[in-house]
N, C-alpha and C positions, 0 to 999 in steps of 0.2 A: 504495501499497499504506498510508503514510502517515496517508491521508485516512482509509481504512478502519482503522487501528489509533484513530486518536484518537477517531471514530465510537463503537467498541468502546466504549475509555475513559469517554468522555462519557453512553454508554446506562447503563455501570455507575457512574453517581454517581448520589445520591440527588437533587443540583441537577437531575438530567434528568427525574427522576422530577416533581419540583416544577412544573420548565418544563414539560414534555410535559401532565401534569394541568391545570396553571394554563391550558394554553392551550387546551384541552376545555371546561374552566370558563367562559372568557370569553365562547368560542363559545354556552355555556350561556346565562349570562345576555343573549345577542344573542337567544334561542330558534333557535339554527342546527344543533342538536343532530337527531336523529332521533326518541330513544327519550325521552326525560329533559328536563324543565325542573325550575327550582332558583324555589324560593321562601325568600327569604331574610328574611321577616318572621315564619318558624318558627325562626330562629334560638336566642332566645331560649329558647323552648318547650323547645328537646331541650338549651340548656345548664342548665336547671333541672332538667332528668330527673336527666341525668347527675349534678348535684350532689347531689340527691337519695340516684341510687344510690350514690353515694361517703361521704356522710355516714352513711349506713345500716350499710355494710361497715365503714370507719375513721373512726371518729367523732372521731379526732384527728388526719387526716390527713396521720398517717405510713404514705404508700402505698409499697408497694415498687415495683419496674419490674415494668411487662408482659412475662412469661418464662414458660417451660415450667417451671419451676420452682415456681410456684402451683400448676399442676394436680398436680404430686407428692403435695399435699397434700390431695385430693380426699377429700370426705366426713367434712374435720376428723381425718384421722389423719395423725399427724406423721410419715410416712415419712424425711423428709430428718433428723430426725434418727439415726432407725434409720440410713438412707447414714452420716450423718458417723462413729456410732460404728462400722461396720465400717472405714470410712479410717482409723480412728484410729492404727491402726499404720504408714501409708504416709508420707512425707514430705511436705510443703505443695505440693511442683511434682508430686508423683504426684498426689495428691489433686484437684488441679486438670485433671492428663491424665483422670482417671477418669469427673470432672463431665464434662468436655468430651464424653467417647467417647458417656457417657449422653445427654447434651442433646440432641446434634450426632443420633443413631440415633432418638433419641424424636423430636424436629422433624419429621425428614424423613419419620417418619412418621403427621404429624400433620395428612394431609389429612383432608379430609369425611367421617365416617362412615355419613352417611344417618341417616334416624329411624328405622331399626328398630334397628339393632345395640347391642347390651345386653354389659358384660362384669363377672363378678361375681368378687370378690375371695375366693380360700379362706382368706385370714388373717383376714377383717374378715365375712365375709359381705355386704358392701355391694356392689350393685348402681351401676354408672355408666354413661352413655352419652356420645355425641360426643367430644370433646378430651380431658374428663377422664378417659373408660373408656379412650382412645388412650394418655394417659397412661400412668394406674396400670397397662394391661395391656406396653406396653413397658418400665415402669421392673420390672416381675418379669422380660421377657423378658431384660432385661440383667444381673440380679441372678444368672439362673439360665445364664449363660456365653451365651446362644444366639448372641452377637455374638462371640465370642473362638475362636479355634484351639485355646487352648491350656487345657485342662483345670485342669491345677496354678496359672492365673489364670483366672480368671474373669470377673472386674470389668474387663471392657475388650472395645473392638471393635475389630477388626486385621481387615486387606484379604482375609487368608485365610478368616476365621470369615465373614466378610460373603458373601463370594463362593460358600461353601458351604451358606449358610443356604437351605434348599429351603421351598416352597410348603406342605408338610404342616406343618413346624415353625411357620411363620410363622400358619397356619389354627389349628393350637393352642393358641401362645400366646393368640392372641385369641380364643379360643372358637368360632370360626367354626362355622356349621351351616346347613344348609340353614332349619331356622327361626331360626338369629341370623346372616344374612347380613351382610358386611362390604363398603361400596362400597370399589372398586378396589383388591382385593387382590393379583391379581397385579399391578397396577401399583407399587404398595409393595415388592413379590418385588424388581420389574426395579430398583427404586430403591437397593433397598440391597444388591443384587450389583454395581450398576454403581457403588454408592459404594464398595465394595471394588476396582473395575477402579481406579477414579479415584485413590484414595489410593495405590495401587502405582505410578502413573505422574509423581507429583508428591513425588519423595523431598526438594525441598528447605523443603516444608511438611509431611510426615507423615512423614517417618522413611525408613531406609533396611531396613533390617531386618525385614518384616513391619510395614511402616507403617501408622499408627492417626490416625483422627481428634485424637486429645489430643496429639498430637504439635505442634498446630499451637501449643499453650501455648506451647512452647520458641518459637517463630519470631514469636508476638506480646510476649513478655518481651523479646527481642533487637528489636524496633522502638520501645519505650517507652525513653524521655528524661526522667529525673528522678522515674523512679518515677510518669510520665506516658503515657496513651495514649488517642488520640483514637476513638472508638466509630466514626468512621469510617474510621479504619486496620482495626481489625477486618471492617467491613462489606466493607472491599475484599477483604483475606484471604480470606474467607466466597465472596464472589463469583470470588475465580481459583481456589481450593479446590475449588467444588463446583459451577460451571456445566454442566462434562461431565455430570453427571450426570440433567441433565432431557432427556426424550425429546421427538424431534420437534417441536423449537422452531424460531425463525428465526434462521438463522446469517449473519454476515458476514465473508467471507475464512476461512470453513469454522469459525469460533468460535461454538458454542453460546451465544444473548445467555441463553436461561433465560426466567425471566417477562418478556417483553417480546412485546405486540401491535400489531399494526396497525388504523388508525383512519384510516376516507378522508376524514374533515373537516378533516383535519389536512395544509395546504400540502405539495404534493409537491414541495418546492424543492431537496432535497440527497438524499444516499445519507442513508437511517433518518429522513428529515424525517415519514414517516407514523407512527414506532413511538413507543408510548408505555410505556416501563418501569415496572415495579411492585416486581418483586423483592420479595414478599410471606415468602416463607416464608426467605429468605434474611437480610432486616430481624428477622423474627420470631427466627432462628436468633442472628444478632447479639445483641438486646437476652436473650436467654439464654445466652448466653456470657461476659455483662461479669461478673456476680455470682463467679463463680469467679474472675475476675480480680481485683476488688476484695478478692477474701481474700484473694492473693497480696500483698497491700498497694500494687498499683496505682490512684490517681488515672482516674477516666474524665472524658473532658474532649468537647466538642463533641457534647455526648448529644442536643443538640435539631438537628444535621444530618441525622438520622435521621426517616424521614417514619413518617404513620402507615401502620398497615395496611390493605391494599384486601382486607377481604375480608369475606362475609357477615354479620357480625355487626355491625361496625360501618359498613357498608353498609345494612342490614335496619334499624338505628335511624333512620338520614335518611330513610328510605321509607316506614315506621311512623309516624312523625311527622311527614309531609309535608312535609319537608324538602329532596326527591327526590318527584319525581312524572313516573311514567310516564304518557306521550303515549298508549298504546295500550293495553287490555286485555291482547295477547298477550304485555306484558313481564312481565305477574304469572301469567298462565294457563298458560304454555309452560314447559319446561325448553332451558336456553340452552346452548351450550359456552363455555369458557373463550375463545374465539377471537370469539365474536361481537359485533359491534359495542352488540350491548347491555349485555353483562357488560364490555366495557372501558369505555363510557361509567359505567357504575354504579361500576367500581371506581376511575375516574380522578376523577368529581366526590365520593367517598368521601374521597380523601387529601387535596382542598385542605377539604374544610367540615369534616375530622378539626384543621388546623390553625385553622379559623375556631372551631369549637367551646371549643379549649383555650384561645385568645384570648379570648373572652366570658366564662369559667370564672375565668381569671387576673384577667382585671378583675373580674368581680364579688367575688371573694376580694382582691383587693388586694397579690396576689404576680406575682415576675417568671416568666419563662419557667425562669430557674436554678433556684429554688426550688420549680416546680411544673411539671416539665418533660413535656413529652407521652408519654413511657413511661409517669408515672407517672397519667396521663389514660387512657390506653388501660385501665391497669390497674383501674383504681378504679371504674367509669371509662368508655367507652362501650362497650368490649367487654360489660362485665357489666350495662349497661341494655338493648344491645342484644338480650343474652339474654333480661333479663327481658320486655322489650316484646314480642319474638317469642312468650314464652310465653303471656303475657296476651292477645294478638291469636289465635294458632294453637295447638290443641287439642297438638299435638305440637311444638310450639317451633319450627318449621320457620323458616326464612328467608322471607322474602315472594315472593323471587326463586329459582326452582330454576336449579341450574346442574350440567350433566353432567358430574360431575367423573372423573378418571380413579386418582382418589390420588394427584397429584403438584403441584394448583397448590393447593386451598384444603385 
């Protein structure tokens, strides 16, 4: 049992993400992977394209962290000022709890929306798709009190409210219809309802009476020392707190590992040796929780222990610019399950290449990892560059590789 617990602990670390992705990357450099090869001569080209993208959006290079909060500003609408005004009557601690409630529910609803779905914001008349549309839709769902069980306290998410959420309410909130389908709607509902059940099962993290995601603020504040908190401590709390919400994933000792997948090219020498962790949504969520904690006066340390995000914008950039090259036409022509080795390889190689792209950008800029952390390069950055390149290459802006998502991975 001790060996199993140690394996679980390891697979829940960002070190394991870099180790296992790095092992697949070394095999790729030796041309021993089935689906991809890597052309590192294209690294400069990718770094230059990312730098160009950053310069256009952030000419002063004052880049915020890659987080959900950026999406709430979609379309140039300053929704966060409106939110802060709504929260002005609350204590700083309660404001942070509310922001956690909002960010956590919104991130967990952020899996790929597909190329067709759009959301029209009633207040502005603006139309959004993909992550921005999901962000704006979930923002308004939250403000309407859809995740709260208390009509007198709408600005919260709680265990009862989430478990009572219906498919009809979620479909209405996301404006889903036969003409406006959203990928994985049922999967998103199950995720929200399971979130409610998980909150109720972990009172030490989420409170005793009608638990809420925002109670994680209190837990993390208690972990801080001298007003400092490691980003990896936030990540660990996210994994412990939310790992049980994910459906049908690999388990060890009945513990759901979450965004962890198998690849047969890794040597099967020990328990879990062929498993590759990514924890994409968990790290995206971690990045999104840091700003409310900073507003409480905490200094976030060890930011670069977190990894790049293994998702289709970052990975798509590497494929579109020739840094990653599929070995068979089927990689681009067919859609793939998240568990397929095509997708596991693509995601693993992306994680390693994001570190290399970041190092290349810092070298060109003459900046250190502390001055220009990965969290800013992702935002400025590789994610935006991946989207820009996808729009240049394909009329619908889709990823070069298609994933059959259930609404819980990407």
